[in-house]
MARTI-635641 format. One line per field, with one value per residue (C-alpha): residue in three letters; x, y, z. Coordinates in Angstrom, 1 decimal. Each point is the difference from the previous one (the first is absolute). Layout:
REM residues N
rest	(ALA, ...)
px	(X, ...)
py	(Y, ...)
pz	(Z, ...)
***
This chain:
REM residues 525
rest	(MET, VAL, ASP, VAL, ALA, ARG, PHE, ASP, HIS, ASP, ASP, ALA, SER, VAL, VAL, VAL, ILE, VAL, GLY, THR, GLY, SER, GLY, GLY, GLY, VAL, LEU, ALA, ASN, GLU, LEU, ALA, GLN, LYS, GLY, VAL, LYS, VAL, VAL, ALA, LEU, GLU, ALA, GLY, GLY, ARG, TYR, LEU, PRO, ASP, ASP, TYR, ILE, ASN, ASP, GLU, TRP, ASP, SER, PHE, ALA, GLN, LEU, SER, TRP, GLY, ASP, MET, ARG, THR, THR, SER, GLY, ASP, TRP, ARG, VAL, ALA, ARG, ASP, PHE, ALA, ASN, LEU, PRO, ALA, TRP, ILE, VAL, LYS, ALA, VAL, GLY, GLY, THR, SER, ILE, HIS, TRP, ALA, GLY, ALA, SER, LEU, ARG, PHE, GLN, GLU, HIS, GLU, PHE, LYS, ALA, ARG, THR, THR, TYR, GLY, ASN, VAL, ASP, GLY, ALA, ASN, LEU, LEU, ASP, TRP, PRO, ILE, THR, LEU, SER, ASP, LEU, GLU, PRO, TYR, TYR, ASP, LEU, ALA, GLU, LYS, LYS, LEU, GLY, VAL, THR, ARG, THR, ASN, ASP, TRP, PRO, GLY, LEU, PRO, GLY, ASN, ASN, ASN, TYR, LEU, VAL, LEU, GLU, LYS, GLY, ALA, LYS, ALA, VAL, GLY, TYR, SER, LYS, VAL, SER, THR, GLY, HIS, MET, ALA, ILE, ASN, SER, VAL, GLU, TYR, ASP, GLU, ARG, PRO, ALA, CYS, GLN, GLN, THR, GLY, PHE, CYS, PHE, GLN, GLY, CYS, LYS, PHE, GLY, ALA, LYS, TRP, SER, SER, ALA, TYR, THR, ASP, ILE, PRO, ARG, GLY, GLU, ALA, THR, GLY, ASN, LEU, GLU, VAL, ARG, ASP, ARG, CYS, HIS, ALA, THR, ARG, ILE, GLU, HIS, ASP, ASP, ASP, GLY, ARG, VAL, THR, GLY, VAL, ARG, TYR, ILE, ASP, ALA, ASP, GLY, THR, GLU, GLN, PHE, GLN, GLN, ALA, ARG, ILE, VAL, ALA, VAL, ALA, GLY, ASN, SER, ILE, GLU, SER, PRO, ARG, LEU, LEU, LEU, ALA, SER, ALA, SER, GLU, ARG, PHE, PRO, ASP, GLY, LEU, ALA, ASN, SER, SER, GLY, GLN, VAL, GLY, ARG, ASN, TYR, MET, ARG, HIS, MET, THR, GLY, SER, VAL, TYR, GLY, ILE, PHE, GLU, ARG, PRO, VAL, ARG, MET, TRP, ARG, GLY, THR, THR, MET, ALA, GLY, ILE, VAL, GLN, ASP, GLU, ALA, HIS, HIS, ASP, ALA, ASP, ARG, GLY, PHE, VAL, GLY, GLY, TYR, GLU, LEU, GLU, THR, LEU, SER, LEU, GLY, ILE, PRO, PHE, MET, ALA, ALA, PHE, MET, ASP, PRO, GLY, GLY, TRP, GLY, ARG, ALA, PHE, THR, SER, ALA, MET, GLU, GLY, TYR, GLU, ASN, MET, ALA, GLY, MET, TRP, ILE, VAL, GLY, GLU, ASP, LEU, PRO, GLN, GLU, THR, ASN, ARG, VAL, THR, LEU, ASN, ARG, SER, SER, LEU, ASP, GLN, TYR, GLY, LEU, PRO, VAL, PRO, ASP, VAL, HIS, TYR, THR, ASP, HIS, PRO, ASN, ASP, ILE, ALA, MET, ARG, ASN, HIS, ALA, TYR, ALA, VAL, GLY, ASP, ARG, ILE, TYR, ARG, ALA, ALA, GLY, ALA, THR, ARG, VAL, MET, PRO, THR, PRO, PRO, TYR, PRO, SER, THR, HIS, ASN, LEU, GLY, THR, ASN, ARG, MET, SER, GLU, ASN, PRO, ARG, ASP, GLY, VAL, VAL, ASN, LYS, TRP, GLY, GLN, SER, HIS, ASP, VAL, PRO, ASN, LEU, PHE, VAL, SER, ASP, GLY, SER, GLN, PHE, THR, THR, SER, ALA, ALA, GLU, ASN, PRO, THR, LEU, THR, ILE, VAL, ALA, LEU, ALA, ILE, ARG, GLN, ALA, GLU, PHE, ILE, ALA, ALA, GLU, MET, GLU, LYS, GLY, ALA, LEU)
px	(-68.3, 2.3, 3.8, 1.2, 3.2, 3.2, 2.9, 3.6, 1.4, 2.8, -2.4, 0.8, -2.6, -3.0, -1.9, -0.3, -3.1, -0.2, -3.7, -3.0, -2.9, -1.8, 3.2, 2.4, -2.5, -1.4, 3.5, 1.1, -2.9, 0.2, 3.7, -0.5, -2.7, 2.5, 2.5, 2.2, 1.4, -1.0, 0.9, -2.4, 1.1, -2.8, 0.7, -3.3, -1.7, -2.4, -3.7, -2.9, -3.8, -0.6, 2.7, -1.5, -1.5, -3.3, 0.8, 1.7, 2.6, 1.0, 0.1, 2.2, 2.4, 0.1, 0.5, 1.3, 3.5, 0.7, 3.8, 1.4, -0.2, 0.3, -1.8, 0.7, -1.7, -3.2, -2.5, -2.4, 1.5, 3.4, -1.9, -2.6, 1.5, 3.8, 1.1, -2.7, 0.2, -1.7, -2.7, 1.4, 0.4, 3.1, -0.9, 0.1, -2.4, 0.9, -2.6, -2.1, -1.3, -1.1, -1.1, -3.7, 0.0, -0.6, 1.4, 0.0, 2.0, 2.0, -1.4, 2.0, 1.0, 1.3, 3.0, 0.9, -0.3, 2.9, -1.4, -3.6, 0.5, 3.0, 2.4, -1.4, 2.2, 1.4, -0.9, 2.4, -2.3, 1.1, -1.8, 0.0, 2.2, -3.1, -3.5, -3.4, 0.0, 3.3, -1.7, -3.5, 0.8, 1.4, -2.9, -2.1, 2.1, 0.0, -3.8, -0.4, 2.5, -1.7, -3.6, -0.8, -3.7, -1.7, 2.6, -0.1, -3.8, 0.3, -2.7, 0.6, -0.2, -3.3, -0.2, -0.1, -1.5, 3.2, -0.1, -3.7, 0.5, 2.9, -2.0, -3.1, 2.0, 2.3, -2.9, -1.9, 2.8, 0.3, 2.8, -0.5, 3.1, -1.1, 0.2, 1.2, 3.2, 2.6, 0.9, 2.4, -2.6, -2.1, -3.6, -0.4, 2.0, 3.2, 3.5, -0.8, -1.0, -3.5, -2.1, 0.2, -1.8, -0.3, 1.5, 1.6, 3.6, 1.7, 3.0, 0.6, 0.4, -2.8, -0.8, -1.9, 2.6, -2.5, 2.4, 3.1, 3.3, 3.3, 0.2, -2.5, 0.0, 3.3, 2.4, -1.4, -0.4, 3.6, 1.1, -2.0, 2.3, 3.0, 1.8, -0.8, 1.3, -1.4, 2.0, -2.1, 1.3, 3.1, 0.9, 2.2, 2.8, 2.3, 0.4, 3.5, 1.7, 3.1, 2.9, -2.0, -2.9, -2.4, -1.9, 1.0, -2.4, -1.8, 1.0, -2.8, -0.7, -1.9, -2.8, 2.7, 1.8, 2.9, 1.4, -0.2, 1.1, -2.0, 1.8, -2.0, 0.0, -2.5, -1.4, -3.5, -0.9, -3.7, -0.1, -2.3, 0.9, 1.7, 1.9, 1.2, 1.9, 1.2, 1.6, 1.6, 1.4, 1.2, 1.9, 2.4, 3.6, 3.2, -1.4, -3.5, 0.8, -3.5, -1.8, -0.5, -1.5, 0.1, 2.2, -2.9, -0.4, -3.7, -0.1, -2.4, -1.2, -3.5, -1.8, -3.8, -2.8, -3.0, -1.9, -2.3, -2.4, -3.4, -3.5, -2.5, -3.6, -2.5, -3.6, -3.3, -0.4, 2.5, 2.4, 2.2, 2.7, 2.1, -2.4, 1.1, 3.0, 2.2, 0.8, -2.6, -1.2, 1.5, -0.7, 2.3, -1.4, 2.9, 2.7, 0.7, 2.5, -1.5, 2.3, -2.9, -0.8, 3.1, 2.3, 1.4, -1.0, -3.1, -1.4, -2.5, -2.3, -0.3, -2.1, 2.0, -0.9, 2.2, -0.8, -0.4, 3.6, 1.5, -2.7, 0.9, 3.7, -0.3, -3.0, 0.4, -0.7, 1.9, 0.4, -2.7, -2.5, -3.6, 0.7, 1.8, -2.4, -3.1, 1.5, 0.8, -3.5, -1.3, 2.1, -3.0, -1.5, 3.3, 1.0, 3.6, 1.9, 3.7, 1.6, 2.6, 1.6, 3.2, 2.9, 2.7, 3.6, 2.4, 3.7, -0.1, -2.6, 2.3, 1.2, 3.4, 2.0, -0.3, 3.3, -0.9, -2.8, 0.7, -2.4, 0.1, 2.9, 2.1, -0.7, -0.9, -3.8, -1.7, -1.1, -3.0, -0.1, -3.2, -1.5, -3.1, 0.3, -2.4, -1.7, -0.8, -1.5, -2.2, -1.1, -0.8, -2.0, -2.0, -0.7, -1.0, -2.6, -1.3, -0.2, -1.9, -2.5, -0.5, -0.8, -2.2, -1.9, -0.5, -1.4, 3.1, -0.5, 3.8, 3.0, 3.5, 3.1, 2.9, 3.7, 2.1, 1.2, 2.9, 0.2, -0.9, 0.9, 3.8, 1.4, 3.1, 3.5, 1.5, -1.8, 0.0, 1.5, 1.0, 3.3, 2.2, 0.6, -3.7, -0.7, 1.2, -1.5, -1.0, -3.3, 0.4, 0.8, 3.7, 2.6, 1.7, 3.3, -0.1, -1.4, -0.9, -1.8, -3.7, -2.6, -3.4, -2.3, -1.8, 3.3, 0.6, -3.0, 1.0, -3.1, -2.9, -3.1, -3.4, -0.7, 0.8, 3.3, -0.2, -1.4, 2.8, 2.6, -1.3, -0.1, 3.6, 1.1, -1.5, 1.6, 3.4, -0.1, -0.5, 3.0, 2.3, -0.8, 0.6, 3.3, 1.2, -0.8, 2.0, 2.9, -0.2, -0.6)
py	(-103.0, 2.7, -0.6, 3.2, 1.4, -0.2, 2.2, -0.3, 2.7, 0.6, 0.4, 3.6, 0.0, 0.4, 3.1, 0.2, 1.7, 0.9, -0.1, -1.7, 2.5, 2.1, 1.2, -2.9, -2.8, 1.5, 0.8, -3.6, -1.4, 2.4, -0.8, -3.7, 0.1, 1.6, -2.8, 1.9, -2.1, 1.5, -0.7, 1.8, 0.4, 0.4, 0.7, -1.5, -3.4, -1.3, 0.0, -0.7, 0.6, -3.2, 1.3, 3.4, 0.6, 1.9, 1.5, 3.4, -0.7, -3.5, 1.2, 2.9, -2.4, -2.3, 2.6, 3.3, 1.4, 0.0, 0.3, 2.8, 3.4, 3.4, 3.3, 3.7, 3.3, 1.5, -2.4, -1.9, -3.3, 0.8, 0.6, -2.8, -2.7, 0.8, -3.4, -0.3, 2.8, -2.1, -2.6, -2.2, -3.7, -2.1, -3.0, -1.1, 2.4, 2.8, 2.6, -1.1, -2.6, 2.7, 2.9, 0.9, -0.1, 3.6, 0.5, 3.6, 1.7, 3.1, 3.2, 1.8, 3.0, -2.3, -1.0, 3.7, 1.1, 2.5, 1.6, -0.1, 1.1, 2.2, 0.6, -1.2, 0.9, -3.0, -2.4, -1.7, -0.1, -1.4, -1.0, -3.6, -0.8, -1.7, 1.2, -1.6, -0.6, -2.0, -2.2, -0.4, -3.1, -1.7, 1.1, -1.8, -3.2, 0.4, 0.3, -3.1, -1.9, 1.0, -0.3, 3.5, 0.7, 2.7, -0.6, -2.3, -0.3, -1.7, 1.3, 1.7, -1.9, 0.2, 2.7, -1.2, 2.0, 1.9, 1.2, 0.8, 2.3, 1.7, 0.3, 1.4, 2.7, 0.9, 0.5, 2.0, 2.5, 0.3, -2.4, -2.0, -2.1, -2.7, -3.7, -3.4, 0.9, -1.7, -3.1, -2.9, -2.3, -2.1, 1.1, -2.9, -3.2, 0.9, -1.3, -3.4, 2.0, 0.2, 3.0, 1.8, -1.9, 3.2, -1.6, 3.2, -1.2, 1.8, 1.1, -3.6, -1.5, -1.1, -3.7, -0.2, 1.6, 2.5, 2.8, 0.2, -0.8, -0.9, -2.8, -2.2, 1.5, 1.4, -2.0, -3.5, 0.9, 1.2, -3.3, -2.0, 1.4, -1.7, 3.4, 1.1, -1.2, 1.5, -0.4, 0.8, 0.9, 1.5, 3.4, 2.1, 1.7, 1.6, 0.5, -0.5, 1.7, -0.3, 2.4, 1.7, 0.7, -2.5, -2.2, -3.7, -1.6, 0.0, -1.3, -1.3, -2.1, -3.2, -1.8, -1.9, 3.1, -0.6, 2.9, -0.6, 1.9, -0.1, 1.3, 2.1, 1.7, 2.5, 0.8, 1.6, 1.2, -0.3, -0.2, 3.0, 3.6, -0.9, -3.2, 1.1, 3.1, -1.9, -2.6, 2.6, 2.0, -3.3, -0.7, 2.9, -0.6, 1.9, 0.9, 0.8, 1.3, 1.5, -3.1, -1.7, 2.1, 3.1, 2.5, 2.4, -0.5, -0.7, -3.7, -0.2, 3.6, 1.3, -2.7, 0.3, -1.9, 1.9, 2.6, -2.3, -0.1, -1.5, 1.1, -2.2, 0.8, -1.7, -0.3, -0.7, -3.4, -2.8, 0.5, -3.1, 1.5, -3.2, -1.8, 0.0, 1.3, 2.2, 2.9, -0.2, 3.5, 3.3, 3.7, 1.7, 3.5, 1.4, -1.7, 2.9, 2.8, 3.3, 2.2, 2.2, -2.8, 1.0, -2.9, -1.4, -3.4, -1.9, -3.0, -2.8, -1.5, -3.8, -2.3, -1.7, -2.7, -1.1, -2.9, 0.6, -0.8, 2.5, 2.5, 0.0, 0.3, 2.8, 2.1, 3.4, 0.5, -3.1, -1.6, -0.4, 2.7, 0.8, 1.5, -3.1, -2.6, 1.7, 0.0, -3.7, -0.6, 1.6, -2.3, -1.8, 3.4, 1.4, 0.9, 0.8, 1.8, 0.4, 3.2, -0.5, 3.2, 1.2, 0.1, 2.5, -1.3, 1.5, -0.7, -0.2, -2.8, -2.9, -3.5, -0.4, -2.7, 0.0, -1.5, 0.1, -2.5, -3.4, -2.6, -3.8, -0.2, 2.6, 2.6, 3.6, 0.5, 2.6, 3.2, 1.7, 3.7, 1.9, 3.4, 1.3, 2.8, 2.9, -0.9, -3.5, 1.6, 2.4, -2.8, -2.3, 2.6, 0.7, -3.7, -0.4, 2.7, -1.6, -3.3, 1.5, 1.6, -3.2, -2.1, 2.6, 0.4, -3.8, 0.3, -0.6, 0.7, 0.2, 0.5, -0.8, 1.1, -2.4, 0.9, -2.2, -3.4, -2.1, 0.5, -2.4, 2.3, 0.5, 2.0, 1.9, -0.5, -1.1, 2.4, 0.3, 3.1, 1.4, 1.4, -2.4, 2.7, 0.1, -3.7, -3.6, -1.6, 1.0, -0.3, -3.8, -0.4, -0.5, 1.4, 3.1, -1.2, -3.8, -1.1, -3.5, 0.9, 0.8, 1.0, -1.6, 1.0, 3.1, 1.5, 1.2, 2.3, 3.6, 1.3, -1.8, 1.3, -0.4, -3.6, -3.4, -1.0, -3.7, 0.4, 2.4, -2.4, -2.8, 2.1, 1.2, -3.6, -1.2, 2.9, -0.6, -3.7, 0.9, 2.4, -2.4, -2.9, 2.1, 1.4, -3.5, -1.3, 2.9, -0.8, 3.4, -1.5)
pz	(-19.0, -1.4, 0.3, 1.7, -1.4, 2.1, -0.9, 1.2, 2.3, -2.5, -2.9, -1.0, -2.8, 2.3, 0.9, 3.8, 1.4, 3.7, 1.0, -1.5, 0.5, -2.6, -1.5, 0.4, -0.4, -3.2, -1.4, 0.7, -1.9, -2.9, -0.5, 0.4, -2.6, -2.4, 0.6, 2.5, 2.9, 3.4, 3.6, 2.4, 3.6, 2.5, 3.7, 1.1, -0.2, -2.6, 0.7, -2.4, 0.5, 2.0, 2.5, 0.6, 3.4, 0.2, 3.4, 0.3, 2.7, -1.1, -3.7, 1.1, 1.7, -3.1, -2.7, 1.2, -0.1, 3.7, -0.2, 2.2, -1.4, 1.7, -0.7, 0.5, -0.8, 1.3, -1.5, 2.2, -1.0, 1.7, 3.2, 0.0, -2.3, 0.2, -1.4, -2.6, -2.5, -2.7, -0.2, -2.8, -0.7, 0.3, -2.3, -3.6, -1.7, 2.4, 0.9, -3.0, 2.5, 2.4, -2.3, -0.4, -3.8, -0.9, -3.5, -1.2, -2.7, 0.8, -1.5, -2.7, 2.2, 2.7, -2.2, -0.2, 3.6, -0.1, -3.1, 1.2, 3.6, -0.4, 2.8, 3.4, 2.9, 1.8, -2.8, -2.3, -3.0, -3.3, -3.3, -0.9, -3.0, -1.5, -0.7, 0.2, -3.8, 0.5, 2.6, -1.5, -2.1, 3.1, 2.1, -2.6, 0.5, 3.8, 0.2, -2.1, 2.1, 3.2, -1.2, 1.1, 0.3, -2.1, -2.7, -3.0, 0.4, 3.5, 2.3, 3.3, 3.3, 2.0, 2.6, 3.6, 2.9, 0.6, -3.6, 0.0, 3.0, -1.8, -3.2, 1.7, 1.9, -2.9, -2.4, 2.7, 0.2, -3.8, -1.0, -3.2, -0.6, 2.4, -0.8, 1.2, -1.9, -2.2, 2.0, -0.8, 1.5, -2.4, -0.3, -2.4, -0.4, -1.9, -0.5, 1.7, 3.1, 1.4, 0.6, 3.4, 2.8, 2.2, 3.0, 1.2, 0.7, -2.8, 2.2, 1.3, -3.5, -2.3, 0.7, -3.2, -2.2, -1.4, 0.8, -2.2, 1.8, -1.6, 2.6, -2.0, -3.4, -1.4, 2.2, -0.8, -3.7, -0.1, 1.6, -2.5, -2.8, 1.5, 0.1, 3.5, 3.3, 3.2, 3.1, 3.1, 3.4, -1.6, 1.4, -2.3, 1.8, -2.6, -3.7, -1.3, -3.0, -2.1, -0.6, -2.8, 2.4, -1.5, 2.4, 0.1, 2.3, 3.4, 3.4, 2.1, 3.1, -0.9, 1.9, 1.9, 1.1, -2.4, -2.1, -3.7, -3.1, -3.2, -3.0, -2.5, -3.3, 1.2, 3.5, 0.6, 3.4, 0.9, 3.8, 0.7, 0.7, 3.4, -0.8, -3.5, 1.1, 3.0, -2.3, -2.2, 3.0, 1.6, -3.3, 0.5, -1.2, -0.7, -3.5, 1.4, 3.5, 0.6, -1.2, -3.3, -2.8, 2.3, -1.7, 0.2, 3.8, -0.7, 1.0, 3.0, -0.4, -1.0, 1.9, -0.5, 1.6, -1.5, 2.0, 1.9, 2.9, 0.7, 0.9, 1.8, 0.5, 2.4, -1.0, 1.7, -1.8, -0.7, -3.0, 0.6, -2.2, 0.2, -2.3, -3.6, -1.9, 2.3, -2.3, -2.9, 0.3, -1.1, -0.2, -2.6, -0.2, 2.1, -2.0, -2.3, 0.6, 1.2, 2.0, 1.1, 2.5, 1.9, -1.2, -3.2, -1.3, 0.8, 2.0, -0.2, 2.6, 0.1, 2.1, 2.7, 2.6, 2.8, 2.3, 3.7, 0.9, -2.5, 0.7, 3.6, -0.8, -2.6, 1.0, 1.5, 2.9, 0.8, 3.5, 2.6, 0.9, -0.8, -3.4, -1.1, 1.6, -1.3, -3.5, 0.2, 1.3, -3.2, -2.2, -1.6, -1.0, -1.3, -3.6, -1.0, -2.7, -0.8, -1.4, -2.7, -1.2, -1.7, 2.4, -1.0, -0.1, 2.5, 0.0, 3.8, 0.0, -0.6, 0.8, 1.5, 1.7, 3.8, 1.0, 3.7, -0.5, -1.6, -1.5, 0.4, -2.5, 1.9, -2.7, 0.5, -0.1, -2.1, 1.7, -1.6, 0.6, -0.9, 0.8, -1.6, -2.5, 0.7, -3.3, 1.5, 3.1, -2.0, -2.3, 2.9, 1.9, -3.2, -0.4, 3.6, -0.5, -3.2, 1.7, 2.9, -2.4, -1.9, 3.0, 1.7, -3.3, 0.1, 3.6, 2.2, 3.7, 0.6, -2.3, 1.0, -2.0, 0.5, -0.6, -2.3, 1.1, -1.3, -3.8, -2.7, -2.8, 0.2, -2.9, -1.2, 1.5, -3.4, -2.3, -3.7, -1.5, -3.4, 1.4, 2.0, 2.7, 0.9, 0.6, -0.1, -3.1, -3.5, -1.8, -0.2, 3.7, -1.0, 2.3, -1.2, 1.5, -0.7, -3.4, 1.0, 3.2, 0.1, 2.5, -0.6, 2.8, 1.4, 1.1, -3.5, 0.1, -0.6, 1.7, 1.7, -1.8, 1.7, -1.2, 1.6, -1.5, -0.9, -3.5, -0.9, 1.6, -2.2, -3.1, 0.5, 0.6, -3.3, -1.8, 1.8, -1.0, -3.6, 0.2, 1.8, -2.4, -3.0, 1.4, 0.8, -3.5, -1.5, 2.4, 1.6, 3.4)
***
């Protein structure tokens, strides 16, 4: 039994990390392994594989971030899911419990969107202050940490029926970049975790631990060093600073409802692209009247959720798409940039399976009626794919504090405002048409495009920039305004790229930990 570290609230030598997902959980472990003392605050509870529930609704109730949020803008979510803009996890391990495991490197041009795409009306495009070559060594480390298939001589996962239908149709229409993908789900036993058992409940938490999650890898390993203390059910409410503008610690509400204050040498915010800007905005002061680290006015802005949507096909014979790995199937032929298609950036098509409850909730047409009931009657014969494409940053797509709606702690809730850019609409329509061709080539009798539902990929809102006026943090995720404040999650993304974000979040966290530890050792932090 490991003796878990306990640090005093007045220990000003610790690094405080808010959030324990793919960014915060990895950062916590990487720092702890380097001998740095860390207190990680997590708003949710702690659940391990034995606790996960292989039932959609019960699992949603157990894991999801269901705190009040509001939405605005013209996206479907504001109309149909007004208080659920994002489908993310509130628990130790964060959304790494829920994610499907797709682990893809960004393409070189996606780090240089402004240079590559030029001026796009209505978009707030910016080049990242880092390049693919800067991140490649950390992608290598991240792939080894996660056990990503089709890297390091690990085989790909087996293809289930949902994949075989996608593969058949994609190859029939001429696509060639079709595979079961790069997945952080063991195809062979690795890292004391078994190979995937193909149970199909990837979104509800992997009961076998075959899928990587910081909940049962990085977090317990960091705790085993004696340098990491995780405090669950602790909701951060405010970051404090001194007269020089350096952060001094974090206020939070503990599991008993008592306000606490943890002093800190450094604070890293890793609460997802909604909660992270919310915390910075809520930490406004006389010195930082518009929110902490917000001299640029960019905190909360440039919210991205990827250009998404789904396509479902119904076939004459059973597919039973729910059997096997949820998202182990991808078509990457459209991921490149080619403005001749009518949009900038690219997109990927990935297999997707939703259970009957979520299918009924998210499918379009929704509600009762013959179109809906006939689709549900064809569920056993249904195949599904999800569209993941580059979503252009817009200053007007943003997270703000809604002071007219308060949460359980009496604090303003975040409002998530989003409106599609014309580029998103053009790309989605192109992808719908491709999805239709793929399924019909595979023999579908009916194809149903489905509009986006609550997002799992939440990006931007505290973006990286070379120039402080253009963003919130520098190339290390370090605040331009406050040297001992860092952002360690997907909110630091400058642009979204076409790839699932987790591998990049992990790579950035490994890189950031290396920087923080070195700066601490030099006495610069």
